[in-house]
C-alpha positions as CSV (number, residue, x, y, z in Angstrom):
1,M,0.0,37.0,8.6
2,D,-2.1,34.6,10.6
3,L,-0.9,31.0,10.7
4,F,-4.5,29.8,10.3
5,K,-5.3,32.0,7.3
6,K,-4.9,29.1,4.9
7,C,-7.3,27.0,7.0
8,F,-10.0,29.5,7.0
9,E,-9.6,30.0,3.2
10,F,-9.8,26.3,2.5
11,T,-13.3,25.8,1.0
12,R,-12.9,23.1,-1.6
13,A,-14.1,20.3,0.6
14,D,-17.1,22.2,1.7
15,E,-18.0,23.1,-1.9
16,I,-17.9,19.5,-2.9
17,K,-20.0,18.6,0.1
18,E,-22.6,21.2,-0.8
19,A,-22.8,19.8,-4.3
20,G,-23.5,16.3,-2.9
21,F,-20.3,14.7,-4.3
22,Y,-18.0,14.5,-1.3
23,P,-16.6,10.9,-1.3
24,Y,-14.2,10.9,1.7
25,F,-14.5,10.0,5.4
26,R,-17.6,7.9,4.9
27,P,-18.1,5.9,8.1
28,I,-18.5,2.1,7.6
29,E,-21.1,0.8,10.0
30,E,-20.7,-2.9,9.3
31,N,-17.9,-4.7,7.4
32,E,-18.5,-8.2,6.0
33,G,-15.7,-7.9,3.4
34,P,-17.2,-7.7,-0.2
35,V,-20.3,-6.0,1.2
36,V,-20.3,-3.2,3.8
37,Q,-23.0,-1.0,5.4
38,I,-22.7,2.7,4.9
39,E,-25.3,5.2,5.9
40,G,-27.7,2.4,6.8
41,R,-27.6,0.5,3.5
42,K,-25.6,-2.3,2.0
43,V,-23.1,-1.5,-0.8
44,I,-20.5,-3.6,-2.6
45,M,-17.0,-2.6,-1.6
46,A,-14.8,-2.2,-4.6
47,G,-12.3,0.1,-3.1
48,S,-10.7,-1.8,-0.2
49,N,-7.1,-2.9,0.3
50,N,-8.4,-6.0,2.1
51,Y,-7.0,-8.0,-0.7
52,L,-7.5,-11.6,0.6
53,G,-10.7,-10.7,2.5
54,L,-9.3,-11.6,5.9
55,T,-10.5,-8.7,8.1
56,A,-13.8,-10.6,8.7
57,H,-12.2,-14.1,8.8
58,P,-13.3,-15.9,12.0
59,K,-9.7,-17.1,12.8
60,V,-8.3,-13.6,12.5
61,K,-11.0,-12.0,14.7
62,E,-10.6,-14.8,17.3
63,A,-6.8,-14.4,17.4
64,A,-7.2,-10.6,18.1
65,M,-9.7,-11.2,20.9
66,K,-7.6,-13.9,22.5
67,A,-4.6,-11.5,22.4
68,V,-6.5,-8.8,24.2
69,E,-7.6,-11.3,26.9
70,K,-4.0,-12.4,27.4
71,Y,-2.0,-9.1,27.0
72,G,-4.5,-6.3,27.3
73,T,-5.2,-3.6,24.8
74,G,-1.8,-2.0,24.4
75,C,1.9,-2.4,25.2
76,S,2.4,1.0,27.0
77,G,5.9,1.5,25.6
78,S,8.2,1.4,22.6
79,R,9.8,-1.8,21.3
80,Y,13.1,-0.4,22.6
81,L,11.9,-0.3,26.2
82,T,8.9,-2.1,27.7
83,G,6.8,-2.6,24.6
84,T,8.2,-5.8,23.1
85,L,6.0,-8.9,23.5
86,D,6.9,-12.5,22.7
87,M,4.3,-12.2,19.9
88,H,6.3,-9.4,18.3
89,I,9.4,-11.7,18.1
90,E,7.2,-14.6,16.8
91,L,5.8,-12.5,14.0
92,E,9.2,-11.1,13.0
93,D,10.6,-14.7,12.9
94,R,7.7,-16.0,11.0
95,L,7.8,-13.2,8.4
96,A,11.6,-13.6,7.9
97,K,11.0,-17.3,7.2
98,F,8.1,-16.5,4.9
99,F,10.1,-14.1,2.8
100,G,13.3,-16.1,3.0
101,Q,15.2,-13.2,4.6
102,E,17.7,-13.1,7.5
103,S,15.7,-10.7,9.7
104,V,12.5,-8.7,10.1
105,L,11.6,-5.7,12.2
106,L,8.1,-4.5,13.1
107,F,6.9,-0.9,13.1
108,S,3.6,0.5,14.4
109,T,2.3,1.5,11.0
110,G,3.2,1.0,7.4
111,Y,3.5,4.8,6.9
112,Q,5.9,5.0,9.8
113,T,8.0,2.2,8.4
114,G,9.2,4.3,5.5
115,Q,9.9,7.2,7.8
116,G,11.8,4.9,10.1
117,I,14.1,3.3,7.5
118,I,15.2,6.0,5.1
119,P,16.4,8.8,7.3
120,T,18.0,6.2,9.6
121,L,20.1,4.7,6.8
122,V,20.7,7.6,4.4
123,Q,22.7,10.4,6.0
124,R,24.8,13.5,5.2
125,G,26.3,13.3,1.7
126,E,24.6,10.0,0.8
127,Y,22.0,9.7,-1.9
128,I,18.3,8.7,-2.1
129,I,17.1,8.0,-5.7
130,S,13.3,7.8,-5.7
131,D,10.6,7.0,-8.2
132,K,8.4,10.2,-8.7
133,D,5.2,8.2,-8.0
134,N,6.3,6.6,-4.8
135,H,3.9,6.4,-1.8
136,A,3.7,9.3,0.5
137,C,5.5,7.5,3.3
138,L,8.5,7.1,1.2
139,I,8.4,10.7,0.2
140,A,8.2,11.7,3.8
141,G,11.2,9.5,4.7
142,N,13.1,11.0,1.7
143,L,12.4,14.6,2.9
144,M,13.4,13.8,6.5
145,A,16.7,12.5,5.2
146,K,17.1,15.5,3.0
147,G,16.5,17.7,6.0
148,A,19.5,16.0,7.6
149,L,21.6,16.9,4.6
150,A,21.3,13.7,2.6
151,E,21.0,14.2,-1.2
152,F,17.5,13.5,-2.7
153,V,16.9,13.0,-6.5
154,R,14.0,11.5,-8.4
155,Y,13.5,9.7,-11.7
156,K,10.5,9.5,-14.0
157,H,7.9,7.0,-12.9
158,N,9.0,3.4,-13.5
159,D,11.3,4.7,-16.2
160,M,14.5,2.7,-16.0
161,D,16.3,4.7,-18.7
162,D,15.7,7.8,-16.6
163,L,16.9,6.1,-13.5
164,E,20.1,5.2,-15.3
165,R,20.4,8.8,-16.5
166,V,20.0,10.1,-13.0
167,I,22.2,7.6,-11.2
168,T,25.1,7.9,-13.6
169,K,25.4,11.6,-12.8
170,I,26.2,10.7,-9.2
171,D,29.7,9.6,-8.1
172,K,29.8,5.8,-8.6
173,Y,31.4,5.3,-5.2
174,A,29.0,7.5,-3.2
175,A,26.6,5.6,-0.9
176,K,23.2,5.4,-2.6
177,L,19.7,4.0,-1.9
178,I,17.2,3.4,-4.7
179,V,13.6,3.5,-3.4
180,S,10.5,2.3,-5.2
181,D,7.1,0.9,-4.7
182,G,6.8,-2.7,-5.7
183,V,3.2,-2.3,-6.9
184,F,2.3,1.4,-7.2
185,S,-0.7,2.3,-5.2
186,T,-2.5,4.5,-7.6
187,G,-2.1,2.8,-11.0
188,G,-1.3,-0.7,-9.9
189,E,1.8,-1.0,-12.1
190,I,4.6,-3.4,-11.1
191,V,8.1,-1.9,-10.9
192,N,10.6,-3.1,-13.5
193,L,12.6,-4.8,-10.8
194,P,15.0,-6.8,-13.0
195,K,16.2,-3.6,-14.7
196,L,16.2,-1.6,-11.5
197,N,18.3,-4.3,-9.8
198,K,20.8,-4.4,-12.7
199,I,21.2,-0.6,-12.6
200,A,21.7,-0.7,-8.8
201,K,24.4,-3.3,-9.0
202,E,26.2,-1.5,-11.7
203,N,26.2,1.8,-9.7
204,N,27.0,0.7,-6.2
205,A,23.4,1.3,-4.9
206,R,21.3,-0.5,-2.4
207,I,17.6,-1.1,-2.9
208,L,14.4,-0.6,-0.8
209,I,11.1,-1.9,-2.2
210,D,7.8,-1.0,-0.6
211,D,5.6,-4.1,-1.0
212,A,2.5,-2.7,0.7
213,H,0.3,-3.6,-2.4
214,S,2.4,-6.6,-3.4
215,V,2.3,-9.0,-0.5
216,G,-0.6,-11.4,-1.0
217,V,-1.0,-10.2,-4.5
218,I,2.1,-11.2,-6.6
219,G,5.0,-13.5,-6.2
220,K,5.1,-17.1,-5.2
221,G,2.4,-17.7,-2.7
222,G,1.9,-13.9,-2.4
223,R,5.5,-13.3,-1.4
224,G,5.8,-10.0,-3.2
225,T,7.8,-8.3,-5.9
226,A,11.2,-9.8,-5.4
227,S,9.6,-13.3,-5.5
228,E,7.7,-12.3,-8.6
229,F,11.0,-11.9,-10.5
230,N,13.0,-14.5,-8.6
231,L,15.2,-11.8,-7.1
232,E,14.7,-12.7,-3.4
233,N,18.4,-12.9,-2.8
234,E,19.2,-9.7,-4.8
235,I,17.0,-7.1,-3.2
236,D,18.5,-5.5,-0.1
237,M,15.4,-4.5,1.8
238,T,11.6,-5.0,1.5
239,M,9.1,-3.1,3.6
240,G,5.4,-3.7,3.9
241,T,2.3,-3.2,5.9
242,F,-0.3,-5.2,7.8
243,S,-3.2,-3.0,6.9
244,K,-3.9,-4.8,3.6
245,T,-3.3,-8.5,3.0
246,F,-2.6,-9.1,6.7
247,A,-5.9,-7.6,7.8
248,S,-4.4,-5.6,10.7
249,L,-2.3,-2.5,11.4
250,G,1.4,-2.1,11.5
251,G,4.5,-2.4,9.2
252,F,7.7,-4.3,8.7
253,V,11.0,-4.3,7.0
254,S,13.0,-7.4,6.0
255,G,16.7,-7.6,5.1
256,K,20.1,-8.7,6.3
257,K,20.4,-9.2,10.0
258,A,23.1,-6.5,10.4
259,V,21.1,-3.9,8.6
260,I,17.9,-4.7,10.5
261,N,19.9,-4.6,13.8
262,Y,21.2,-1.1,12.9
263,I,17.7,0.2,12.2
264,K,16.4,-1.3,15.4
265,H,19.0,0.6,17.4
266,H,18.9,3.9,15.5
267,S,15.5,4.5,14.1
268,L,13.7,7.3,16.0
269,A,10.4,6.3,14.5
270,L,10.8,2.9,16.2
271,I,12.4,4.0,19.5
272,F,10.0,6.8,20.3
273,S,6.7,5.1,19.2
274,A,4.5,2.7,21.1
275,S,4.8,-0.8,19.7
276,P,2.1,-2.6,17.7
277,T,-0.8,-3.6,19.9
278,P,-1.4,-7.2,20.9
279,A,-4.6,-7.5,18.8
280,S,-2.8,-6.1,15.7
281,V,0.1,-8.6,16.0
282,A,-2.2,-11.5,16.7
283,A,-4.4,-10.7,13.7
284,A,-1.4,-10.4,11.4
285,L,-0.1,-13.8,12.7
286,A,-3.4,-15.4,12.0
287,A,-3.6,-13.8,8.5
288,L,-0.1,-15.2,7.8
289,D,-1.3,-18.6,8.9
290,I,-4.1,-18.4,6.4
291,L,-1.9,-17.1,3.5
292,E,0.5,-20.0,4.0
293,A,-2.2,-22.6,4.3
294,E,-4.4,-21.2,1.5
295,P,-2.2,-19.8,-1.3
296,E,-5.1,-20.3,-3.7
297,R,-6.6,-17.1,-2.2
298,V,-3.9,-15.2,-4.2
299,N,-5.1,-16.9,-7.4
300,S,-8.7,-16.0,-6.6
301,L,-7.8,-12.4,-6.1
302,I,-5.9,-12.1,-9.4
303,R,-8.8,-13.9,-11.2
304,N,-11.3,-11.4,-9.8
305,A,-9.2,-8.4,-10.7
306,E,-8.6,-9.7,-14.3
307,K,-12.3,-10.3,-14.8
308,M,-13.0,-6.7,-13.9
309,R,-10.1,-5.3,-15.9
310,T,-11.3,-7.2,-19.0
311,G,-15.0,-6.5,-18.3
312,L,-14.7,-2.8,-17.8
313,R,-12.5,-2.5,-20.9
314,A,-15.1,-4.4,-22.9
315,E,-17.7,-2.0,-21.8
316,G,-15.7,0.8,-23.3
317,F,-14.0,2.3,-20.3
318,K,-10.3,3.4,-20.4
319,V,-8.7,1.0,-18.0
320,L,-5.0,1.1,-17.1
321,D,-3.0,-2.1,-18.0
322,G,-1.9,-4.2,-15.1
323,R,-2.0,-7.6,-13.4
324,T,-2.5,-6.7,-9.7
325,A,-5.5,-6.2,-7.5
326,I,-5.8,-2.5,-8.5
327,V,-7.9,-1.7,-11.6
328,P,-8.0,2.1,-12.3
329,V,-10.7,3.4,-14.6
330,I,-9.8,6.8,-16.1
331,I,-12.5,9.5,-16.0
332,G,-10.4,12.6,-16.9
333,E,-12.0,15.5,-15.1
334,D,-12.4,16.3,-11.4
335,L,-16.1,17.2,-11.5
336,L,-16.9,14.3,-13.8
337,A,-15.0,11.9,-11.5
338,F,-17.0,13.2,-8.5
339,K,-20.3,12.7,-10.4
340,M,-19.3,9.2,-11.4
341,W,-18.4,8.3,-7.8
342,R,-21.7,9.6,-6.6
343,M,-23.7,7.7,-9.2
344,L,-21.9,4.5,-8.4
345,Y,-22.3,5.0,-4.7
346,D,-26.1,5.7,-5.0
347,A,-26.4,2.6,-7.2
348,G,-24.7,0.4,-4.6
349,V,-21.0,0.3,-5.3
350,F,-18.2,2.0,-3.3
351,V,-14.9,2.9,-5.1
352,N,-12.1,5.4,-4.5
353,V,-12.1,8.6,-6.5
354,F,-8.6,10.1,-7.3
355,I,-8.5,13.7,-8.5
356,S,-5.8,16.2,-9.2
357,P,-3.3,17.0,-7.7
358,G,-3.2,13.4,-6.4
359,V,-3.1,12.3,-10.0
360,P,-2.0,14.3,-13.1
361,P,-4.7,16.4,-14.9
362,G,-6.5,14.1,-17.3
363,R,-5.8,11.0,-15.3
364,Q,-8.6,11.5,-12.7
365,M,-9.9,8.0,-12.0
366,M,-12.1,5.6,-10.2
367,R,-9.5,3.5,-8.4
368,T,-11.2,0.1,-8.0
369,S,-9.6,-2.7,-6.1
370,Y,-10.7,-6.3,-5.5
371,M,-10.6,-9.1,-3.0
372,A,-10.2,-12.8,-3.1
373,T,-13.6,-13.1,-1.4
374,H,-15.6,-11.2,-4.1
375,E,-18.0,-13.6,-5.7
376,D,-19.0,-13.5,-9.4
377,E,-22.4,-12.0,-8.4
378,H,-20.6,-9.1,-6.8
379,L,-18.4,-8.5,-9.8
380,D,-21.2,-8.8,-12.3
381,K,-23.2,-6.3,-10.4
382,I,-20.3,-3.9,-10.3
383,L,-19.9,-4.2,-14.1
384,E,-23.6,-3.6,-14.6
385,I,-23.6,-0.5,-12.4
386,F,-20.4,0.9,-14.0
387,R,-22.0,0.4,-17.5
388,D,-25.2,2.1,-16.5
389,C,-23.5,5.1,-14.9
390,G,-20.9,5.4,-17.6
391,K,-23.6,5.6,-20.3
392,K,-25.6,8.2,-18.3
393,L,-22.4,10.4,-18.1
394,G,-21.4,9.8,-21.7
395,L,-18.2,8.1,-20.7
396,I,-19.0,5.0,-22.8
């Protein structure tokens, strides 16, 4: 058997390309936030995670350029050795203060953060209890820990009764970590954190919440899921990313000083990876400045998302309930979803298409997401184009 046999037999992407429906890896030529240029023409971006619209903010761009002038383009080493800048420490301290936590540790990417925390903390004979719909980085971290002989079990998506059923089967005195997204990246649902926290406390479990899609979106001043439910002092660890609200690249985890210090000195993902670049850190710092100074951006984001959630539903589309920046429109079939994506794109709107096995059969969707910087003219145009395309395809 040839190792590459599966590669040569993989034809699905080429078939979709030949049909003219391939939606992935489309290069963006210019990025102005709500409007981008792709293939030489302007389209409204309704699929970005640039939630507060800060990637094109003059202060964020200026901060990144000044950092390159001062520090160069990279750190040429890991945080553990020669790769720590004073800016890394500054951002960690600022984030700890922002989230009201004892300590914060930066990672080079958000994806790497999940891989860096879970297998470092959960070891042989200890338990990870994970939501079935958690992000891929959490799943990767879970499987790495399982490979080191930790126990890995899952519960039904955001189903606290099932979490309770699963956790009560485990020895109450065993070391356990419950892992969940704060805002789930596909459907935009918010974890039932009060119930999850109650179950954790009753069963001797610690909690890790991934707030990649929560920071800048929910909570007081955009402080995330624990803040949303007034549980800032209850949740053991929160991780997040700089690639969304913070308009940059990198990741972080916040928690008790002793826990963060242990991760800092034991996480292979941290010790053996080059540290976040000067431009990335400076951009995240500038974005944090703006978030703190202009918390009304969070309100604008939620207003825009709610306008689209209400408007799309009024047109007759099946829209998942929620109150975050993510507004999923259910299409129901792979080919129909690809056709809808192509029609939207040709008419001037870019969204993300999710098909099986990424989502369960029947839940194929246009995953739309919104920014604080979308104007009503952008949103009204998106609604108009969705209505026209939906009617043509018989979806509404």
